[in-house]
Backbone as CSV, one residue per row, in Angstrom:
resi,resn,N_x,N_y,N_z,CA_x,CA_y,CA_z,C_x,C_y,C_z
1,MET,113.598,12.423,128.138,112.620,11.484,128.010,113.715,10.202,127.199
2,GLY,114.812,10.776,126.711,115.313,9.948,125.488,116.645,9.214,126.779
3,ASN,117.226,10.040,127.971,117.843,9.657,128.447,117.689,7.860,129.541
4,LYS,115.987,8.465,129.848,115.110,7.372,130.748,115.008,6.210,129.515
5,PHE,114.830,6.449,128.409,114.604,5.289,127.486,115.986,4.676,127.601
6,TYR,116.934,5.172,127.280,118.413,4.954,126.634,118.992,3.961,128.308
7,PHE,118.716,4.642,129.515,119.008,3.600,130.364,117.834,1.951,130.788
8,LEU,117.115,2.476,130.413,116.146,1.330,130.584,116.314,0.456,129.227
9,PHE,116.553,0.649,128.165,117.103,-0.359,127.178,118.295,-0.914,127.219
10,THR,118.888,-0.072,127.829,120.647,-0.612,128.492,120.503,-1.584,129.078
11,PHE,119.854,-1.501,130.394,119.409,-2.524,131.249,119.030,-3.442,130.520
12,LEU,117.956,-3.499,130.095,116.979,-4.433,129.466,118.070,-5.398,128.389
13,LEU,119.006,-4.579,127.809,119.757,-5.251,126.720,120.765,-6.314,127.320
14,LEU,121.115,-5.805,128.702,122.759,-6.271,129.326,122.308,-7.599,130.343
15,SER,121.246,-7.495,130.695,120.159,-8.113,131.862,119.725,-9.511,130.591
16,GLY,119.454,-9.515,129.909,119.073,-10.663,128.546,117.562,-10.527,129.073
17,LEU,116.985,-9.378,128.900,115.220,-9.487,128.911,115.395,-9.133,127.373
18,LEU,115.812,-8.548,126.728,116.264,-8.153,125.439,116.994,-8.210,124.482
19,SER,116.772,-8.854,123.212,117.335,-9.323,122.381,117.179,-8.456,121.304
20,VAL,118.386,-8.033,120.782,118.449,-7.436,119.261,119.712,-8.198,118.231
21,ARG,118.160,-9.143,117.432,119.509,-10.118,116.176,119.102,-9.241,114.664
22,ALA,120.040,-10.097,114.137,120.700,-9.286,112.617,119.430,-9.633,112.055
23,GLN,119.049,-8.688,110.912,117.780,-8.113,109.813,118.306,-9.549,108.722
24,ASP,117.216,-10.508,108.204,117.376,-10.924,107.350,116.951,-9.958,106.331
25,SER,118.170,-9.736,105.225,117.745,-8.963,104.252,117.010,-9.369,103.226
26,SER,116.388,-10.236,103.056,115.326,-11.181,101.965,114.044,-10.782,102.058
27,ALA,113.721,-10.245,104.149,112.176,-9.803,104.099,112.296,-8.937,104.925
28,CYS,110.629,-8.528,104.559,110.588,-7.401,105.904,110.447,-8.159,107.295
29,ASN,110.588,-7.824,108.340,110.397,-8.409,109.748,109.458,-7.579,110.367
30,ALA,108.088,-7.374,110.940,107.234,-6.770,111.123,106.891,-6.657,113.245
31,SER,108.170,-7.581,113.976,107.857,-7.983,115.017,108.499,-6.776,116.184
32,PHE,107.710,-6.910,116.854,108.692,-5.962,117.816,108.469,-5.992,119.465
33,THR,109.047,-5.228,120.363,109.249,-5.444,121.638,108.751,-4.158,122.159
34,ALA,107.522,-4.471,123.029,106.987,-3.719,123.678,107.608,-3.299,125.495
35,ILE,108.009,-1.975,125.386,108.131,-1.960,127.217,107.487,-1.386,127.743
36,PRO,106.490,-1.052,128.826,105.065,-0.380,129.443,106.236,0.507,130.402
37,SER,105.782,1.435,131.008,106.080,2.374,131.806,105.438,3.185,132.190
38,GLY,104.270,3.042,133.457,103.067,3.587,133.879,102.411,3.665,132.532
39,ASN,102.158,5.332,131.736,101.132,5.222,130.703,101.804,5.435,129.419
40,GLN,103.380,5.203,129.427,103.980,5.467,128.847,104.433,3.982,127.856
41,VAL,104.957,3.596,127.136,104.826,2.647,126.002,106.228,2.618,125.320
42,TYR,107.321,2.175,125.514,108.399,2.043,124.510,108.420,1.181,123.606
43,PHE,108.167,1.360,122.394,108.002,0.504,121.228,109.568,0.611,120.541
44,TRP,109.891,-0.838,120.357,110.938,-1.144,119.500,111.210,-2.147,118.810
45,ALA,111.513,-1.583,117.316,110.876,-2.686,116.331,112.428,-3.273,115.885
46,ALA,112.305,-4.618,115.333,112.970,-5.787,115.495,114.103,-5.010,113.874
47,ASP,112.964,-4.398,112.944,113.681,-4.073,111.549,114.238,-2.996,111.778
48,SER,115.254,-2.424,111.451,116.180,-1.284,112.039,116.626,-1.248,110.675
49,LEU,116.617,-1.832,109.510,117.386,-1.495,108.405,116.991,0.390,107.709
50,PRO,118.361,0.857,107.306,118.011,2.132,106.919,116.808,2.281,105.823
51,GLY,115.880,2.816,105.640,114.869,2.804,104.713,113.810,2.192,104.662
52,VAL,113.467,1.804,106.012,112.142,0.721,106.208,111.274,1.790,106.940
53,LEU,110.300,1.748,106.555,109.174,2.975,106.707,108.314,2.186,108.224
54,HIS,107.915,2.195,109.477,107.144,1.893,110.232,105.982,2.300,110.392
55,GLN,105.141,1.760,110.557,103.403,2.323,110.599,102.760,2.050,111.786
56,TRP,102.498,2.338,112.889,101.774,2.077,114.164,100.587,2.091,114.590
57,ASN,99.677,1.078,114.619,98.506,1.879,115.101,98.486,1.271,116.757
58,PHE,98.166,2.299,117.002,98.160,1.880,118.959,97.285,1.237,119.441
59,GLY,96.355,0.964,119.044,94.756,0.553,119.323,93.996,1.640,119.935
60,ASP,94.503,2.671,120.446,93.712,3.567,120.868,93.041,4.868,119.843
61,SER,92.520,4.324,118.541,92.587,5.521,117.767,93.575,6.471,117.413
62,THR,94.798,6.129,117.873,96.151,7.008,117.003,97.087,6.093,116.333
63,GLN,97.288,6.731,115.619,98.258,6.036,114.061,99.198,6.990,113.939
64,THR,100.567,6.380,113.805,101.936,7.489,113.188,102.065,6.382,112.341
65,SER,103.349,7.385,111.325,105.021,6.651,110.732,106.118,7.379,110.898
66,THR,106.969,6.403,111.007,108.379,7.323,111.119,109.388,5.905,110.523
67,GLY,110.446,6.594,110.007,111.663,6.231,110.110,112.494,5.197,110.624
68,ASN,112.186,5.752,112.344,112.966,5.400,113.157,112.530,3.802,113.720
69,ALA,113.468,2.972,114.437,112.743,1.815,114.870,112.398,1.996,115.909
70,MET,112.690,2.885,116.917,111.859,2.998,118.576,111.360,4.747,118.584
71,ILE,110.256,4.043,118.808,108.901,5.106,119.338,108.339,5.094,120.836
72,ILE,108.250,6.071,120.953,107.647,6.077,122.515,105.730,6.771,122.286
73,HIS,105.313,6.116,123.226,103.791,6.359,122.849,102.989,6.612,124.194
74,THR,102.196,7.622,124.318,101.526,7.998,125.700,99.978,7.496,125.607
75,TYR,99.400,6.610,126.403,98.238,6.179,126.637,97.133,7.101,127.696
76,ALA,96.101,7.776,127.367,95.264,8.395,128.064,94.609,7.774,128.821
77,GLY,94.324,6.377,128.653,93.705,5.526,130.200,94.198,4.285,130.281
78,SER,93.690,3.397,131.073,93.964,2.367,131.424,93.697,1.542,130.896
79,GLY,93.517,-0.103,130.472,93.188,-1.162,129.504,94.225,-1.409,128.989
80,THR,93.628,-2.445,127.963,94.401,-3.676,127.071,93.976,-2.773,125.592
81,PHE,95.378,-2.942,124.704,95.211,-1.885,123.335,96.019,-2.762,122.567
82,ILE,95.616,-3.627,121.578,95.736,-4.339,120.450,97.279,-3.603,119.405
83,VAL,98.456,-3.587,119.946,99.208,-2.595,118.823,99.663,-3.275,117.575
84,THR,99.430,-2.702,116.322,99.564,-3.343,114.829,100.896,-2.284,114.304
85,GLN,102.130,-3.222,114.069,103.082,-2.502,113.302,103.318,-3.019,111.856
86,THR,103.252,-2.235,110.846,103.378,-2.565,109.800,104.718,-1.991,109.220
87,VAL,105.542,-2.759,108.372,106.697,-2.612,108.050,106.852,-2.202,106.422
88,THR,106.917,-1.341,106.052,107.434,-1.357,104.579,108.825,-1.214,104.018
89,ASP,109.379,-1.521,103.042,110.256,-1.751,102.598,110.573,-0.861,101.045
90,SER,110.841,-0.095,101.108,110.601,0.291,99.318,111.928,-0.292,98.832
91,VAL,112.991,-0.652,98.944,113.997,-1.370,98.845,114.112,-2.594,97.839
92,ARG,113.381,-3.209,99.358,113.149,-4.976,99.274,112.033,-5.218,98.465
93,HIS,111.652,-4.202,98.373,109.869,-4.134,97.792,109.188,-5.373,98.560
94,CYS,109.629,-5.128,100.344,108.215,-6.182,100.964,107.249,-5.381,101.993
95,HIS,106.226,-6.059,102.596,105.509,-5.706,103.137,105.767,-6.508,104.539
96,SER,105.150,-6.420,105.521,104.689,-7.028,106.777,104.285,-6.472,107.578
97,SER,103.379,-7.109,108.736,102.761,-6.616,109.601,102.532,-7.289,111.010
98,SER,102.449,-7.167,111.942,102.539,-7.583,113.205,101.476,-7.024,114.212
99,SER,100.927,-8.117,115.422,100.452,-7.215,116.562,100.373,-7.584,117.596
100,GLN,100.587,-7.462,118.617,100.366,-7.688,120.117,99.391,-6.726,121.066
101,PRO,99.013,-7.445,122.493,98.500,-6.388,122.871,99.211,-5.766,123.718
102,VAL,98.876,-4.744,124.334,100.001,-3.554,125.535,98.986,-3.591,127.190
103,TYR,98.993,-4.037,127.872,98.198,-3.584,128.955,98.705,-2.570,129.435
104,ILE,98.033,-1.362,130.052,97.805,-0.151,130.910,97.576,-0.086,132.475
105,PRO,98.263,-0.382,133.364,97.013,-0.538,134.294,96.431,0.197,135.055
106,GLY,95.627,-0.533,135.503,93.763,0.122,135.952,92.873,-0.203,135.414
107,GLY,93.281,-1.009,134.403,92.394,-1.581,133.547,91.964,-3.227,133.585
108,SER,91.115,-4.013,132.543,90.735,-5.416,133.142,91.629,-5.897,131.941
109,PRO,92.786,-6.848,132.143,93.753,-7.354,131.171,92.842,-8.599,130.287
110,THR,93.201,-8.745,129.439,92.802,-9.902,128.762,93.641,-11.144,128.309
111,PRO,93.024,-12.115,128.364,94.206,-13.035,128.033,94.775,-12.713,126.711
112,THR,96.417,-12.878,126.430,97.103,-12.159,125.371,97.693,-12.850,124.713
113,CYS,97.335,-13.089,123.351,98.489,-13.619,122.231,99.020,-13.151,120.624
114,TYR,99.690,-13.505,120.608,99.959,-13.057,118.865,100.529,-13.375,118.161
115,VAL,100.749,-13.657,116.459,101.338,-14.530,116.020,102.315,-14.016,115.251
116,SER,103.355,-14.211,114.607,104.289,-13.730,113.256,104.303,-14.514,112.137
117,ILE,104.791,-14.301,111.119,105.077,-15.365,109.931,106.433,-15.386,109.235
118,ASN,107.118,-16.377,109.450,108.304,-16.581,108.613,107.997,-17.358,107.029
119,VAL,108.738,-16.509,106.486,108.286,-17.012,104.579,109.593,-17.714,104.109
120,SER,109.392,-18.649,103.364,110.580,-18.973,102.073,110.209,-19.544,101.335
121,GLY,110.788,-19.663,99.890,110.586,-19.643,98.388,111.529,-20.723,97.986
122,ASP,110.740,-21.434,97.263,112.039,-22.045,96.369,111.852,-21.892,94.729
123,SER,112.644,-20.814,93.999,111.983,-20.792,92.641,111.961,-21.792,91.761
124,SER,112.707,-22.700,91.662,112.757,-23.807,90.821,111.180,-24.339,90.916
125,THR,111.107,-24.745,92.279,109.636,-25.561,92.438,108.222,-24.465,91.988
126,HIS,108.777,-23.430,92.595,107.501,-22.656,92.740,106.647,-22.470,93.966
127,LEU,107.461,-23.378,94.901,106.684,-23.720,96.110,106.672,-22.378,97.217
128,TYR,106.251,-21.788,97.885,106.396,-20.780,98.760,105.582,-21.598,99.955
129,THR,106.598,-21.574,101.636,106.334,-21.850,102.874,105.947,-20.365,103.667
130,PHE,104.929,-20.987,104.225,104.496,-19.608,105.270,104.239,-20.598,106.499
131,ALA,104.597,-19.975,107.653,105.557,-20.400,108.815,104.388,-19.537,109.548
132,ALA,103.759,-20.037,111.047,103.235,-18.988,111.813,104.036,-19.582,113.076
133,VAL,104.413,-18.363,113.689,105.095,-18.410,115.123,104.197,-18.137,115.876
134,PRO,103.530,-18.838,116.885,102.383,-18.472,117.560,102.983,-18.151,118.948
135,SER,102.346,-16.657,119.893,102.843,-16.828,121.494,101.468,-16.890,121.819
136,VAL,100.932,-18.045,123.165,100.315,-17.629,123.545,100.226,-18.368,125.037
137,PRO,99.011,-17.897,126.120,99.938,-18.219,127.299,99.571,-19.391,127.730
138,PRO,100.501,-19.749,128.643,100.698,-21.225,129.515,99.167,-21.686,129.471
139,GLY,98.946,-23.159,128.919,97.794,-24.122,129.052,96.744,-23.556,128.047
140,ALA,96.949,-22.527,127.470,95.982,-21.910,125.809,96.000,-23.127,125.011
141,VAL,95.043,-23.561,124.489,95.084,-24.287,122.954,94.824,-23.477,121.865
142,ASP,95.636,-22.999,121.010,95.214,-22.135,120.047,94.873,-22.997,118.247
143,THR,94.555,-22.460,117.859,94.043,-22.442,116.329,94.163,-21.452,115.309
144,ILE,95.207,-21.729,114.239,96.030,-21.046,113.399,94.926,-21.239,111.878
145,THR,94.519,-20.128,111.301,93.950,-20.166,110.740,94.361,-19.244,109.043
146,TRP,94.179,-19.568,107.860,95.226,-18.945,106.626,94.006,-18.238,105.753
147,THR,94.817,-16.958,105.524,94.275,-16.673,104.179,94.829,-16.090,102.992
148,ILE,94.194,-16.194,101.759,95.612,-15.561,100.315,94.826,-14.617,99.862
149,ASN,95.399,-13.216,100.145,94.037,-12.286,99.436,92.821,-12.163,99.769
150,GLY,92.756,-12.686,101.197,91.157,-12.290,101.657,90.754,-14.124,102.057
151,THR,91.194,-15.006,100.853,90.229,-16.391,100.683,90.951,-17.285,101.454
152,PRO,89.978,-18.197,102.096,90.303,-19.174,103.437,91.273,-19.878,102.667
153,ALA,92.531,-20.170,103.233,93.428,-21.403,102.414,93.966,-22.509,103.347
154,GLY,93.217,-22.561,104.741,93.543,-23.822,105.028,93.931,-23.153,107.160
155,THR,94.278,-24.298,107.543,94.523,-24.414,108.482,95.768,-24.891,109.698
156,GLY,96.372,-24.936,110.362,97.399,-25.319,110.863,98.749,-24.583,111.100
157,ASP,99.888,-24.979,111.389,100.933,-24.023,111.988,101.564,-23.480,110.907
158,SER,101.405,-23.976,109.202,102.036,-23.975,108.080,100.794,-24.169,107.053
159,LEU,101.626,-22.964,106.232,100.829,-23.223,104.692,101.913,-23.060,103.858
160,ASN,101.310,-24.297,102.327,102.521,-24.242,101.222,101.670,-24.039,100.245
161,ARG,102.566,-23.140,99.262,101.080,-22.881,98.048,102.555,-22.572,97.020
162,HIS,102.188,-23.092,95.950,102.785,-22.561,94.551,102.483,-21.447,93.865
163,LEU,103.370,-20.333,93.985,102.900,-18.906,93.249,102.993,-18.582,92.543
164,SER,102.504,-18.422,91.894,102.597,-17.766,90.085,102.880,-16.063,90.306
165,ALA,103.548,-15.312,88.779,103.840,-14.083,88.979,102.746,-13.261,89.912
166,GLY,102.691,-12.273,90.063,102.317,-11.628,91.091,102.272,-10.976,92.754
167,THR,101.308,-10.556,93.131,101.518,-9.920,94.899,100.110,-10.617,95.555
168,TYR,100.593,-11.421,96.796,99.800,-11.971,97.460,99.767,-11.829,98.731
169,THR,98.723,-11.526,99.446,98.695,-11.103,100.804,98.333,-12.567,101.628
170,VAL,99.381,-12.786,102.305,98.893,-13.894,103.424,98.509,-13.540,105.026
171,CYS,97.384,-14.292,105.018,97.196,-13.938,106.914,97.100,-14.794,108.041
172,ALA,97.787,-14.750,108.676,97.464,-16.152,109.784,96.788,-15.300,111.182
173,THR,95.386,-16.142,111.385,94.954,-15.529,112.343,94.848,-16.648,113.044
174,ILE,95.016,-16.307,114.702,95.117,-17.279,115.704,93.981,-16.959,117.031
175,SER,93.600,-18.071,117.180,92.642,-17.931,118.316,93.147,-18.644,119.131
176,THR,92.851,-18.569,120.687,93.076,-19.393,121.374,92.063,-19.855,122.358
177,SER,91.712,-21.119,123.026,90.460,-21.357,123.997,90.340,-20.455,125.388
178,LEU,91.399,-19.389,125.106,90.706,-18.209,126.566,90.605,-17.112,125.873
179,GLY,89.833,-17.055,124.470,89.639,-16.069,124.160,90.203,-15.001,123.006
180,CYS,91.464,-15.300,123.339,92.391,-14.372,122.674,92.361,-14.308,120.869
181,MET,92.099,-13.444,120.393,91.903,-13.901,118.867,93.196,-12.292,118.179
182,VAL,94.336,-13.127,117.244,95.163,-11.626,116.485,95.543,-12.487,115.162
183,GLN,95.458,-11.222,114.129,95.928,-11.627,112.994,97.243,-10.776,112.813
184,SER,98.119,-11.705,111.962,99.099,-11.112,110.953,99.122,-11.558,109.579
185,CYS,99.777,-10.501,109.159,99.750,-10.745,107.561,101.047,-10.243,107.177
186,VAL,101.610,-10.949,105.966,102.704,-10.698,104.746,102.345,-10.560,103.286
187,THR,102.945,-9.465,103.424,102.663,-9.188,101.692,103.932,-10.066,100.850
188,VAL,103.480,-10.782,100.025,104.751,-11.130,98.865,104.733,-10.653,97.531
189,GLY,105.423,-10.019,96.784,105.044,-9.565,95.686,106.538,-10.119,95.062
190,GLY,106.216,-8.973,93.040,107.413,-8.976,92.512,107.879,-10.320,92.386
191,LEU,106.910,-11.474,92.084,107.623,-12.297,91.959,107.800,-13.140,90.317
192,ASP,108.481,-12.179,89.994,108.824,-12.541,88.661,109.935,-13.262,87.818
193,SER,110.494,-14.162,89.495,111.539,-15.604,88.768,110.577,-16.173,88.187
194,ILE,109.219,-15.887,88.929,108.182,-17.515,88.812,107.566,-17.080,87.316
195,PRO,107.481,-18.025,86.351,106.808,-18.319,85.374,105.424,-18.137,85.571
196,SER,104.898,-17.104,84.387,103.710,-17.310,84.669,102.807,-18.200,84.731
197,VAL,101.407,-18.231,85.022,100.201,-19.771,85.226,100.415,-19.670,83.507
198,PRO,100.534,-21.007,83.315,100.130,-21.390,81.712,98.805,-21.267,81.288
199,PRO,98.672,-21.214,80.101,97.455,-20.634,79.657,96.149,-21.766,79.898
200,PRO,95.265,-21.693,79.830,94.305,-22.591,80.355,94.023,-23.792,79.636
201,ASP,94.392,-23.876,78.242,94.350,-25.020,77.359,95.540,-26.118,78.070
202,SER,96.313,-25.665,78.230,97.229,-26.637,78.836,97.085,-27.058,80.480
203,VAL,95.683,-26.711,81.091,95.401,-27.490,82.495,94.353,-28.174,81.575
204,MET,94.114,-29.593,82.453,92.755,-29.973,82.352,91.656,-29.670,82.488
205,PRO,90.627,-29.193,81.680,89.240,-28.415,81.903,88.393,-29.422,82.638
206,SER,88.642,-30.889,82.869,87.431,-31.240,82.929,87.618,-30.959,84.882
207,PRO,86.114,-31.038,84.976,86.047,-30.947,86.955,86.264,-32.002,87.569
208,PRO,86.254,-31.848,88.514,86.946,-33.210,89.424,85.902,-34.336,89.647
209,ASP,84.686,-33.996,89.123,83.362,-35.466,89.428,83.837,-36.081,88.330
210,THR,84.354,-35.511,86.727,84.322,-36.839,85.867,86.187,-37.227,85.934
211,LEU,86.724,-36.271,86.352,88.031,-37.403,86.553,88.082,-38.277,87.747
212,LEU,87.294,-37.963,88.645,86.520,-39.335,89.855,85.673,-40.162,89.461
213,PRO,85.206,-40.497,88.893,83.508,-41.033,88.593,83.598,-41.897,90.089
214,SER,84.386,-42.740,90.590,84.028,-44.107,91.728,83.679,-43.067,92.793
215,PRO,82.347,-43.834,93.077,81.958,-43.190,94.423,82.576,-43.464,95.638
216,PRO,82.364,-42.169,96.691,82.967,-43.281,97.974,83.145,-44.344,98.423
217,ASP,81.934,-45.232,98.438,81.695,-46.432,98.777,82.723,-47.434,98.311
218,SER,82.965,-47.056,96.812,83.658,-47.916,96.105,85.607,-47.778,97.191
219,ILE,85.513,-47.383,98.491,86.440,-47.446,99.358,86.096,-47.916,100.219
220,PRO,86.748,-49.652,100.308,85.908,-50.713,101.202,85.934,-50.076,102.736
221,PRO,84.794,-49.745,103.709,85.236,-49.491,105.157,85.559,-50.532,105.814
222,SER,85.982,-51.479,105.496,86.471,-52.180,106.477,87.842,-51.961,106.951
223,ALA,87.869,-52.872,107.938,89.535,-52.435,108.691,90.486,-51.658,108.084
224,PRO,91.088,-50.709,108.594,92.057,-49.901,107.161,93.644,-51.218,107.021
225,ASP,93.302,-51.809,107.834,94.883,-53.103,107.484,94.679,-53.730,106.492
226,SER,93.377,-54.006,106.367,92.799,-54.778,104.798,93.086,-54.171,103.540
227,LEU,93.660,-52.539,103.772,93.533,-51.967,102.797,94.882,-51.794,101.943
228,LEU,95.965,-52.614,103.288,97.465,-52.536,102.869,98.041,-53.790,102.586
229,PRO,97.456,-54.829,101.793,98.339,-56.077,102.000,99.519,-56.055,102.079
230,ALA,100.267,-57.068,102.795,101.592,-57.058,103.238,102.368,-57.224,101.528
231,GLY,103.429,-56.334,101.492,104.284,-56.603,100.346,103.838,-55.920,98.834
232,SER,102.748,-54.925,99.376,101.907,-54.085,98.077,101.802,-52.777,98.282
233,ASP,102.129,-51.794,97.249,102.227,-50.828,97.466,101.397,-50.371,97.026
234,SER,100.306,-50.568,96.888,98.992,-50.094,96.075,97.830,-49.630,97.552
235,LEU,97.227,-48.560,97.174,96.096,-48.424,98.074,94.549,-48.694,97.382
236,ALA,94.290,-49.766,96.945,92.833,-49.786,96.108,93.255,-49.753,94.961
237,LYS,92.624,-48.645,93.775,93.261,-48.870,92.533,94.126,-48.259,92.502
238,GLY,94.725,-47.260,93.061,96.057,-46.425,93.224,97.200,-46.624,93.714
239,LYS,98.342,-45.988,93.259,99.605,-46.398,93.840,99.193,-45.238,95.101
240,PHE,100.172,-45.951,96.195,100.014,-45.616,97.599,101.209,-44.833,97.745
241,ILE,101.300,-43.280,98.395,102.174,-42.785,99.162,102.379,-42.507,100.379
242,PRO,103.515,-42.030,100.857,103.228,-41.845,102.190,103.062,-40.128,102.937
243,ALA,102.216,-40.331,103.214,101.923,-39.265,104.353,103.198,-39.083,105.579
244,TYR,102.920,-37.438,105.387,103.665,-37.253,106.668,103.666,-35.424,107.171
245,PRO,103.565,-35.499,108.782,103.942,-36.338,109.924,102.522,-37.583,109.812
246,ASN,103.047,-38.452,110.413,101.612,-39.469,110.584,102.198,-40.633,111.430
247,PRO,101.402,-40.225,112.211,100.475,-39.847,112.921,100.547,-38.181,112.863
248,ALA,99.063,-37.383,112.335,99.346,-36.158,112.475,98.442,-35.129,113.382
249,THR,98.557,-34.215,114.092,97.793,-33.432,114.766,97.103,-32.210,113.769
250,SER,97.947,-31.353,113.247,97.190,-30.005,112.600,97.053,-30.361,111.047
251,GLN,98.096,-30.917,110.797,97.757,-31.198,109.128,98.869,-32.379,108.661
252,ALA,98.997,-32.912,107.560,99.384,-33.875,106.881,99.971,-33.389,105.290
253,ASN,101.084,-33.793,105.223,101.748,-33.527,103.638,102.019,-34.762,102.811
254,LEU,101.639,-34.473,101.786,102.091,-35.345,100.426,103.001,-34.485,99.458
255,ALA,103.640,-35.801,99.087,104.378,-34.913,98.028,104.574,-35.858,96.865
256,VAL,104.023,-34.707,95.908,103.523,-35.537,94.531,104.430,-34.661,93.125
257,THR,104.943,-35.376,92.261,106.319,-35.691,91.343,105.481,-35.332,90.012
258,LEU,105.218,-34.532,89.322,104.666,-34.297,87.935,106.169,-33.739,86.916
259,ASN,105.530,-34.873,85.754,106.318,-34.251,84.748,105.573,-32.988,83.772
260,ASN,104.628,-32.827,83.937,103.848,-31.496,82.845,103.150,-30.754,84.564
261,THR,102.860,-29.498,83.659,101.626,-28.835,84.626,100.454,-29.369,84.407
262,ALA,99.866,-29.664,85.405,98.335,-30.197,85.660,97.963,-29.835,86.726
263,THR,96.323,-29.851,86.710,95.729,-29.952,87.962,95.200,-30.881,88.940
264,ILE,95.567,-30.643,90.070,96.006,-31.894,90.785,94.495,-32.007,91.791
265,TYR,93.822,-32.940,92.098,92.548,-33.168,92.253,92.298,-33.846,93.711
266,ILE,92.159,-33.385,94.844,92.110,-34.177,96.153,91.036,-34.444,96.870
267,ARG,90.612,-35.726,96.996,89.619,-35.556,97.848,90.125,-36.258,99.715
268,VAL,89.117,-36.465,100.544,89.600,-36.915,101.814,88.529,-37.468,102.193
269,TYR,88.622,-38.892,102.392,87.162,-40.044,102.742,87.255,-39.726,104.485
270,ASN,86.310,-40.308,105.197,86.962,-40.934,106.268,86.432,-42.189,106.593
271,SER,86.851,-43.223,107.558,86.968,-44.366,107.735,85.930,-44.987,107.155
272,MET,84.783,-44.456,106.924,83.148,-45.336,106.430,82.896,-44.877,105.361
273,GLY,84.064,-44.331,104.083,84.070,-43.994,103.061,83.261,-42.457,102.616
274,SER,82.879,-41.955,103.652,82.191,-40.849,103.378,83.342,-39.480,103.018
275,GLU,83.405,-38.991,101.942,83.898,-37.648,101.630,83.808,-36.736,102.616
276,ILE,84.655,-36.101,102.867,84.793,-35.313,103.869,85.397,-33.604,103.333
277,LEU,85.971,-34.043,102.676,86.783,-32.797,101.664,87.116,-32.723,100.201
278,SER,86.938,-31.864,99.497,87.881,-32.375,97.860,88.050,-30.554,97.665
279,THR,89.237,-30.459,96.971,89.792,-29.567,96.303,90.544,-29.495,95.489
280,SER,91.319,-28.486,95.007,92.466,-29.233,94.016,93.104,-28.155,93.854
281,GLN,94.348,-28.086,93.446,95.380,-27.180,93.176,96.324,-26.886,91.865
282,SER,96.950,-26.302,91.305,97.842,-26.525,90.288,99.026,-26.675,90.814
283,GLY,99.395,-28.044,89.436,100.645,-28.457,89.922,101.633,-27.909,88.826
284,TYR,102.886,-28.258,89.400,104.200,-27.581,88.174,105.187,-28.539,88.198
285,PRO,105.763,-29.007,86.979,106.936,-29.989,86.838,107.778,-29.961,87.974
286,GLY,108.019,-31.029,88.624,108.464,-31.370,89.505,108.069,-31.446,90.853
287,SER,108.727,-31.396,91.887,108.055,-31.346,93.107,106.600,-31.055,93.752
288,ASN,105.891,-31.246,93.925,104.587,-30.157,94.522,104.231,-30.933,95.995
289,SER,103.743,-30.064,96.625,103.504,-30.434,98.296,101.850,-30.122,98.122
290,ILE,101.371,-31.057,98.821,99.616,-31.148,98.955,99.703,-31.145,100.810
291,VAL,98.815,-30.673,101.017,98.832,-30.401,102.539,97.103,-30.359,102.972
292,ILE,97.623,-31.457,104.059,96.048,-32.216,103.943,95.748,-31.701,105.516
293,PRO,94.711,-30.426,105.482,94.736,-29.531,107.139,93.419,-30.782,108.180
294,VAL,93.660,-31.462,108.962,93.355,-32.257,109.965,92.727,-31.791,111.411
295,ALA,92.963,-30.734,111.899,93.427,-30.289,112.586,91.769,-30.171,113.566
296,SER,90.943,-29.702,112.895,89.399,-29.849,112.685,89.156,-31.552,112.776
297,LEU,89.301,-32.037,112.631,88.678,-33.428,112.528,88.950,-34.391,113.291
298,PRO,87.714,-35.164,113.960,87.987,-36.167,114.899,89.344,-37.136,114.964
299,THR,89.894,-37.470,116.030,90.609,-38.603,116.106,90.568,-40.197,115.343
300,GLY,91.121,-40.311,114.466,90.602,-41.833,113.380,91.624,-41.875,112.200
301,ILE,91.115,-42.508,111.368,92.090,-43.182,110.279,91.232,-42.302,108.602
302,TYR,92.024,-41.840,107.980,91.203,-40.984,106.587,92.234,-41.746,105.380
303,TYR,91.399,-41.422,104.826,91.968,-41.743,103.273,92.170,-40.598,102.547
304,VAL,92.991,-40.696,101.821,93.348,-39.405,100.702,93.524,-39.907,99.384
305,GLN,93.053,-39.430,98.235,92.352,-39.816,97.335,93.137,-38.873,95.635
306,VAL,94.193,-38.631,95.311,95.024,-37.414,94.846,94.964,-37.834,92.865
307,GLN,94.290,-36.984,92.497,94.335,-37.851,91.064,94.860,-36.465,89.800
308,TYR,95.962,-36.826,88.766,95.977,-35.652,87.886,96.008,-36.286,86.722
309,GLY,95.484,-35.567,85.479,95.394,-36.524,84.439,94.676,-38.440,84.339
310,ASN,95.644,-39.107,84.095,94.965,-40.473,84.229,96.027,-40.766,85.588
311,THR,96.239,-40.380,86.115,97.122,-40.999,87.240,96.219,-40.933,88.783
312,VAL,96.104,-41.771,89.615,95.724,-41.779,90.620,96.568,-42.419,91.683
313,LEU,96.645,-41.480,92.980,97.406,-41.661,94.014,96.825,-41.886,95.066
314,LYS,96.987,-42.671,96.232,95.889,-43.010,97.486,97.048,-42.668,98.630
315,SER,96.761,-42.372,99.968,97.431,-42.603,101.107,96.424,-42.737,102.017
316,LYS,97.098,-42.709,103.845,95.802,-43.041,104.914,96.720,-42.330,105.615
317,ILE,95.804,-41.703,106.552,96.110,-40.660,107.487,95.694,-41.134,108.719
318,GLN,96.782,-41.072,110.159,95.609,-40.803,111.376,95.844,-39.827,111.691
319,LYS,94.631,-39.404,112.289,94.889,-37.911,113.241,94.583,-38.687,114.728
320,ILE,95.728,-38.176,114.869,95.774,-37.859,116.725,95.040,-37.003,117.231
């Protein structure tokens, strides 16, 4: 069996059907390649560094753990099985998982999709970016939703968050118009280089409604261009800041620079002045990224009001 896999792997590698890339030592990588051969499937993990523990759930009520990057599993029947691999590295203190479907001939295949997560962070601004890398069948339309420690956190291809010291499990769930749905998670822990969250008395305790007394109809429902007079850098009563990308399809981003720690309150209005979103996030000294999810919104113009302390900022987003 070992020689059989060796020749198959060598053929795929030389023919360019399989690639092995250098492992990034800063984070675990749970992606893997599945090579079916009848009822047997050869699984090859991308993360092959020494000391990495690979936990496999083969989707047929069978699970196993191994320190080897390669494993072979034999399925008793045909069908489509969702295989999940979880990578744990006690040296780098990281944890990651990913899933993908495996089809054994004889069953009824279902549309396939899977998603992996790339993580990057900046310890100086405490901002971490989680980027989803989806794979869907041609012609399928996908939707990605995010959770942090089980709590909904947004939609779109990426998620930006300021994370204080602690451990966070961030999951991306992809669903397609063809009926496929799968989730991938990554755990970020040991963020000891990031200062703890400031004590509550240093954060504005007032709820958003007391900080934003102006009702939605205070934003004129007239044509959007009338809110941006030539030569003016303000929108209504707040300073105007640009959103990017703009126009946007899944999400738009705003960059807000703070001198001190503060709670940032965000409200989004449609072109008729009706509030459609109200949320808040912790702000830290330096540049802060605010993500506005627009994937589920109808095409049109939307207005954003951002407030921290006595400062009010406003922006305009076009959803296409």
